[in-house]
C-alpha angles and dihedrals in degrees: 000000000000115000093253092054092046090051091051092051092049091047091053091049090051090050091052091049095046093045091066102045098089118109095185123108110253132209107238110246122246133202124248116246112256140161113257119239100209118210099214094190089063092045091055094043094050092044092053091043093054093046090053089045091056090050089049088053089055090052090047093057101036115017117025127085119266090240089056091051090049089052090050090053090049089052090050091054094045095047090043092054088047088062102033104036094027119033093023114036100022106035108020096042104020088221090153140002128246133201121233098269092053093045090052092048094048092047089053091048090047091053089054088056093056099208095136125283118309092252092055093042093049092047091055091045094050087051089051091055098039095047100023115179094001131106089268089061106096093217101028106189094204086077090066141260099297095049095047091045103047110326093089088066092051099057137052114274120260111260090241090065093059094040098049094034089068090060094061115104106226096166091114089064096041087053090065109089091204091060093043089053092049092048094047096049099028096118089057099037098046099060090045095049100035103037117004102050094038088053097045102042098064090055087067090072094042104272116146118254088235095057092041093054097046097040106035098030111028105023093042092047095048091047093051091046094054098044088050090051089053087073089059095044117022094032090055097047117034127038145054129307106210094157106038122006092184096072131066102234113101142191113259121169097193090060091048089053095056098032095051096251104327098116098084086090103151088058092045094053090046095048105018095166094064109108090213093057083209139068099230118077102210121111101221094101100015111065090158090064089051090051094050093044089052091051088049091054091057091044098250094112124044144158091048108190121216141158125253120244090239092058091046093049093050092048093048092052092045105045108004124116093235096257097110110123094225107025101029126123090285090065109110090215092065108093119235090235090058091052093051093048090051091050092051093049094042110026090167090064093068 
């Protein structure tokens, strides 16, 4: 990596570490009231896309071949890892390092997902962490479920997003030739990886072109989009806050189940540099951790960053909402005075 790119990566890591050192109670941010500038082209496109996706779901459950359904599930996993293990944990947060074969594979998987190029996705996600729940956050959850889920893609971006987005140093990602290649040829690669090949391949075992297109291309794509959006919406609105009660992100196991381990969001926003994005090390709800650990065993992933149990315990006792299964308010080691102070500061947590 060129010096400038290395410096950018180190600067981002330092920001993520510093952003979580505060012990002081914070007032949750809120969004200013503003008139929406609806982008009707996007509204129509997403409406049509979701209608075709629902029809594709019908074909998936009642009409298509089992081999086609299995292929669609494989595409869901591959495209999901392209977002979770690739754009998110590897490139946006630098929570581990990957050798060239893995970077190429994850860039390919990410292109199947069609959620913009990695560079664009990572830029928006870094904005989301740096300016979380403010008007510079692309999918600011304080504007409600619909906005944070899909509404942010149906209206013009808040001016703060463009203004503050220009201040982010993305040179570490531009220094990666794999990402530069994906960005340069994205408009050619994306249709091929996301729609054309997923439609054509099932015809090799006798599936109809119609079923292939609606099941493996449209239904699979719409499904992956929405489960990814759950991290922006559900995981910022409903759930527990065992690590930091002062922020909006929450822990939600159902989201982790469908988004390959990305639903432990209170932990992730508290410790964004942890490659697991979760405290627990089991794989039942964190298939992305299993994927990264497997890549580490074959030498394709290395320098996996994580957080020590001592640091986690201290943070839970200091800023958690008491719901942690080990160090919650039922833990005998938590002093009574600490519990009373927490209740005074956060009466809603009782």
